[in-house]
C-alpha positions in Angstrom: 99.6 76.5 97.0 97.2 76.4 99.9 98.9 79.5 101.3 98.6 81.2 97.9 94.9 80.5 97.8 94.5 81.6 101.4 96.3 84.9 100.7 94.3 85.5 97.5 91.0 85.0 99.3 92.2 87.2 102.1 93.1 90.0 99.7 89.8 89.7 97.8 87.9 89.9 101.2 89.5 93.4 101.9 87.2 96.2 100.7 89.0 98.1 97.9 91.6 95.4 97.1 91.5 92.6 94.7 93.8 90.0 93.1 94.3 90.8 89.5 93.3 88.0 87.2 93.1 84.3 88.4 96.7 83.2 88.6 97.5 79.5 88.6 100.9 79.8 90.3 102.4 81.3 93.5 102.8 84.7 92.0 100.0 87.2 91.9 99.3 91.0 91.8 97.2 93.1 94.2 95.2 95.9 92.5 92.5 98.4 93.4 90.0 100.5 91.5 89.6 102.9 94.5 92.9 102.9 96.5 96.4 104.0 95.7 98.2 100.6 95.9 101.5 102.4 96.1 100.4 104.1 99.3 99.3 100.7 100.6 102.8 99.4 99.8 104.4 102.4 101.6 102.4 101.6 104.7 103.2 97.9 104.5 106.9 98.8 104.3 106.6 100.6 107.7 105.3 97.3 109.1 108.2 95.3 107.6 106.6 94.0 104.4 108.3 94.9 101.1 106.3 94.4 98.0 107.4 95.2 94.5 105.4 97.9 92.7 104.3 97.4 89.1 102.5 99.7 86.7 100.1 99.6 83.8 98.1 98.9 85.8 99.3 99.9 89.2 99.7 96.7 91.2 101.7 95.1 94.0 103.6 92.0 93.1 103.4 89.1 95.5 105.6 85.9 95.3 104.6 83.3 97.8 106.9 80.4 98.9 106.8 77.9 101.8 108.2 80.3 104.4 105.1 82.5 104.0 102.8 79.8 105.5 103.9 81.0 108.9 103.2 84.7 108.3 100.1 84.7 106.0 97.7 85.7 108.7 100.0 88.5 110.0 100.4 89.8 106.5 96.6 89.9 105.9 96.1 91.7 109.2 98.7 94.3 108.3 97.2 94.7 104.8 
């Protein structure tokens, strides 16, 4: 859960991106009022990250588990 909170804070610190809602578990959604999150996901895919796309509203679905503790910083840099 420390990694989840770290990733959520990192997403919220990126201009134009935000974590939708205030989830209590290791699943959360990335949204934006100004950016095309699907275009963000496309770019992330070129960097090796594959996020599920959701709609109504348009979001990127993130599920965090223990293995992500080793790559959290790298993911935020790429994001």
